[in-house]
C-alpha positions in Angstrom: 44.4 19.7 -4.1 41.8 20.7 -1.0 42.8 24.5 -2.6 39.1 25.0 -4.9 37.3 23.2 -1.4 38.6 26.5 0.7 36.7 28.7 -1.1 33.6 26.4 -1.8 33.0 24.9 1.8 32.2 28.0 3.8 29.3 29.0 1.1 28.2 25.3 1.1 27.9 25.6 5.4 25.7 28.7 4.7 22.8 26.4 3.1 23.7 23.1 5.0 23.4 24.4 8.4 20.2 26.1 8.0 18.9 23.1 6.3 19.7 21.1 9.2 17.9 23.7 11.7 15.0 24.9 9.9 12.9 22.5 11.8 14.4 22.3 15.4 11.8 25.1 16.4 9.5 25.7 13.9 8.1 21.8 13.0 7.1 22.0 17.0 4.6 24.5 15.9 3.9 23.0 12.9 2.7 20.0 14.5 1.2 21.6 17.6 3.9 20.5 20.2 5.0 23.7 21.2 3.3 24.0 24.1 3.2 20.6 25.3 7.2 21.0 25.3 7.3 24.3 27.0 5.1 22.6 29.8 8.0 19.4 30.4 9.8 19.7 33.7 12.7 22.1 31.6 13.3 25.8 30.8 13.4 27.6 27.8 17.1 27.7 28.1 17.3 24.1 28.2 15.0 23.5 25.4 17.0 25.5 23.0 20.4 24.5 23.8 19.2 20.9 23.4 18.0 21.8 19.8 21.3 23.7 19.1 23.5 20.8 20.2 21.2 18.4 18.0 22.1 20.5 15.2 25.8 20.6 15.9 25.9 17.3 16.8 24.9 16.1 13.4 26.8 18.8 11.9 30.1 17.6 13.7 29.6 14.1 12.2 28.7 14.8 8.9 32.2 17.2 8.9 34.1 14.2 10.4 33.4 11.9 7.9 34.5 14.1 5.1 37.8 13.3 6.5 37.8 10.2 4.2 39.2 13.1 1.6 41.9 13.3 3.6 42.5 10.0 3.8 42.5 9.6 -0.2 44.9 12.7 -0.6 47.1 11.0 1.8 47.1 8.0 0.3 47.8 10.2 -3.0 50.7 12.3 -1.7 52.0 14.1 1.4 49.4 17.0 2.3 50.0 19.0 5.5 48.1 17.6 8.1 48.4 20.9 10.3 46.9 23.1 7.7 44.4 20.7 6.8 43.3 20.6 10.8 42.9 24.2 11.0 41.1 24.5 8.2 38.5 22.1 9.3 38.4 23.6 12.7 37.6 26.9 10.6 34.7 25.1 9.1 33.1 23.7 12.4 33.5 27.1 14.3 31.5 29.1 11.3 29.2 25.9 11.8 28.4 26.6 15.0 27.8 30.0 14.1 25.6 29.3 11.4 24.0 26.4 13.5 22.7 29.3 16.2 21.4 31.7 13.7 19.5 28.7 11.9 18.1 27.9 15.2 17.2 31.4 15.5 15.1 31.6 12.2 13.3 28.3 13.3 12.0 30.4 16.7 10.9 33.5 14.5 8.3 32.0 12.0 6.4 29.3 12.0 7.1 27.0 9.1 10.3 24.9 8.3 10.7 26.3 4.5 10.7 29.9 5.6 12.8 29.0 8.3 15.0 27.9 6.0 15.3 30.7 4.2 15.3 33.2 6.9 18.1 30.9 7.9 20.0 31.3 4.7 19.9 34.8 4.7 21.2 35.2 8.3 24.1 33.0 7.5 24.7 34.5 3.9 25.2 38.3 5.8 27.5 36.5 8.4 29.3 35.0 5.9 29.7 38.4 3.6 31.1 39.9 7.1 33.6 37.0 7.6 35.0 37.6 4.3 35.1 41.5 4.9 37.3 41.3 7.8 39.6 37.9 6.8 37.8 35.7 9.2 38.8 32.6 7.3 42.5 33.4 6.6 44.0 32.5 9.2 42.4 29.4 8.9 43.6 28.3 5.3 47.2 29.5 6.0 47.2 26.9 8.7 46.5 29.2 11.6 43.8 28.7 14.7 43.1 32.2 15.5 42.1 33.0 18.9 39.9 35.6 17.9 38.2 33.6 14.9 37.3 31.3 17.6 36.1 34.1 19.7 34.3 35.3 17.6 32.6 32.2 16.8 31.7 31.9 20.3 30.2 35.2 20.4 27.9 34.2 17.3 26.5 31.6 19.0 26.0 33.1 22.6 23.8 36.2 20.4 21.8 33.8 18.4 21.0 31.8 21.1 20.2 34.8 23.4 17.8 36.1 21.2 16.5 33.0 20.4 15.7 32.5 24.3 14.4 36.1 24.7 11.6 35.5 21.9 10.2 32.6 23.5 10.7 33.7 27.0 8.6 36.9 25.7 5.6 35.2 24.8 5.1 34.0 28.1 5.4 37.4 29.4 1.9 39.0 31.4 1.4 42.8 31.1 1.3 42.8 35.1 4.8 41.4 35.5 6.6 44.4 34.7 9.8 43.5 36.7 10.2 40.1 34.7 10.2 42.2 31.2 12.5 44.5 32.4 14.9 42.1 33.6 14.9 40.3 30.5 15.2 43.0 28.4 18.5 44.4 30.6 19.9 40.9 30.8 20.0 40.6 26.8 20.9 44.2 26.2 23.9 43.6 28.7 24.8 40.4 26.9 24.8 42.0 23.7 27.2 45.0 24.7 29.4 42.0 26.2 29.7 40.1 23.2 30.3 42.9 21.2 33.4 43.9 23.6 34.6 40.3 23.8 34.7 40.3 20.1 36.6 43.3 20.0 38.9 42.7 22.8 39.6 39.3 20.5 40.8 41.4 17.5 43.3 44.1 19.4 44.6 40.8 21.6 44.6 38.4 19.0 46.5 34.7 19.6 46.9 32.6 16.8 48.7 29.1 17.2 50.4 28.1 13.6 49.5 24.4 13.7 51.1 23.8 9.5 53.7 21.2 9.7 56.4 24.1 8.0 55.4 26.8 10.2 54.5 28.7 7.1 52.8 31.7 9.2 55.9 31.9 11.6 59.4 32.2 12.1 61.4 29.2 13.5 62.9 29.1 16.8 66.2 29.6 15.6 65.6 32.5 13.5 63.9 33.7 16.7 66.9 33.6 18.7 68.8 35.2 15.7 66.8 37.9 16.0 66.8 38.3 19.7 71.0 38.8 19.5 71.1 41.4 17.2 71.9 44.7 19.1 71.0 47.3 16.9 67.3 47.7 15.6 66.7 46.9 11.9 64.0 48.2 9.9 62.4 46.0 7.2 60.1 47.9 4.8 58.0 45.6 2.9 55.6 46.3 -0.4 52.6 44.2 -0.6 50.2 44.9 -3.7 46.8 45.0 -2.8 46.4 43.7 -6.5 47.9 40.5 -5.8 46.7 37.4 -7.9 44.7 34.8 -6.5 47.0 32.2 -6.2 49.6 34.9 -4.6 47.2 36.1 -1.8 48.2 33.8 0.5 51.7 34.5 0.2 51.3 37.9 0.7 50.1 37.3 4.0 52.3 34.9 4.7 54.9 37.9 4.5 53.2 40.4 6.1 52.2 37.9 9.4 55.9 37.2 9.5 57.3 41.2 9.8 54.4 42.1 12.8 
């Protein structure tokens, strides 16, 4: 049963990703190779994105290796592969966001140990926000949420944008006011765009139910029957806010089908 893993895995990522990203940039400062790296024929954007992709690549390989658990479960029974795939997509997207803020923490401080602590703090705040808005709930029900996908990408853009901004600011000169103003305006515009994209994704949410039984959607036959109904039908349902843990997903399924 993968049920307990659904609750534990996101919090494991809060620890794992900062641990992977803590040395991405802080170690360059510890070893004194930061200036050498910045003098190479690559931009600050190239350096930050390269560090980020290295962390994400390692995390992706580790997550794929955990599919052995699904192989054992398939040998023992007949799990819903679509439901598991949706959960893995959710974990991977959360890992992308956590990796971005882990790299940001590594850029902000000078030692890897402190970068880990700051990164865990950032990811913990993100995790609390995700739980507050129910970001993981669609994935736990076998639904790949477009809003969740876009929100994760926005978090990546914000974290990497701030990291690039901080590194670029170290090379500013007091007399180069135009360059400073351009960087500040671009970061402000980027943050504003990211926030609005995040809001738009939840207003115009597009979900894909990939569970084998279509747990969060109605069948094509049912949809055709509903379309043939001439007189409008009003369905009133009451879902308690105090449902037991084992019934919360079922309550969300009912709400999804009614909306």
